[in-house]
N, C-alpha and C positions, 0 to 999 in steps of 0.2 A: 390089898387084894380082896378084903372083905367087902369094901364098898363096891368094887366091880361085880362081885357075885350078887350082891343085893340089887344093883342096877340091872343086871342081866335078868335076874329073877322077876323084877317088876316089869321090865320091858316085855318079856315073854308072856307074862300074865295078861298085860293089856293087849298084846298082839292076839292072844287066844280069844279074848273077849271080842275084839274087833272082827276076827274071822267068824266067830259064832254069829254075831249080828249080821254080817254080810250074808252068811248062809241062810239065815231066817228071812232076810229081805228077798233073796233069790227065790226061795221056796214060795213065799207069799206071792210074788209076781207070777210065777208059773201057775199056781192055783187060781189066781185072779184071771189070767188069760183063758184058762180052761173053762172056768165058770162063765165068763163072758161069751165065749164061743158057743157054749151049751145054751145059754139064754137066747142068743141071737138065732140059733138053729131052731129052738122051740118057737120063737116069735115068727120066724119065716114059715114054719109048718102051719101055724095057726092062721097066717095071712094067706096061705095057699101058694107059696113060692116053692119051687123045686130046690132042694138042697143037694149039692154035689158032695162027694166023699171028702174033698179037701177043705171043706168049710166055706168055700165061696158060694154065693147064691147066684142062680141063673134065673132069668125071667122067661 
């Protein structure tokens, strides 16, 4: 019984670390997409292209 408890404890510990790493990756991807859209919008404004509200550029 003690071995089962130790196994479950270790498994849940690694599962928690895995979930934390996945959460950090998701947040990093979201931030990266927002920064890229912001950079593209600024570049479009400097180039004189009209920027629509949804982030797509129009000529």
